[in-house]
N, C-alpha and C positions, 0 to 999 in steps of 0.2 A: 734400271730406270733411275735417272738422275733425280735429285731432290733439290728443289728451288726454294730458298727461304730468304726473305728480306731481313737484313740486319744493318745496324749502323756501323760506321767505321770504327768506333770505339769497341764494339763487341767482337771484331775480327780476331784480335789476339787471343781472347778466351776460347773462341770457337776452334781456332787452329791448334791450340794446346790440347783441346779435348779430342779432336779427330786424329792427331798425330801421336797420342799416348805420351804426353810430355813428361819428362823426368825433372825432378827437383835438384837442388844442390847436392844432396846426399846420394844421387844416382838411383833414386827410387821413383817408381811410377806414381804419378799423382792420381788419387782416387776422386772421381766425380760423383757426388751423391753417395749412394750406398753400393755402387758398382764395384765388383771385385774383378780385377784384371788377371787372367790366367797367364802367367809368365811363360809357361811351357808352350803355349800356342803361338807365342810371338817369335819364338826362335826358329 
């Protein structure tokens, strides 16, 4: 089921970084809040 959420144009960049598991300059995944990303499940 799709999720529909209203957001502003300015929030779009932050949302796409969150949903795409964005990497920073050091090629490390950015953590959002206290969420731990299991790298083994991404490969």
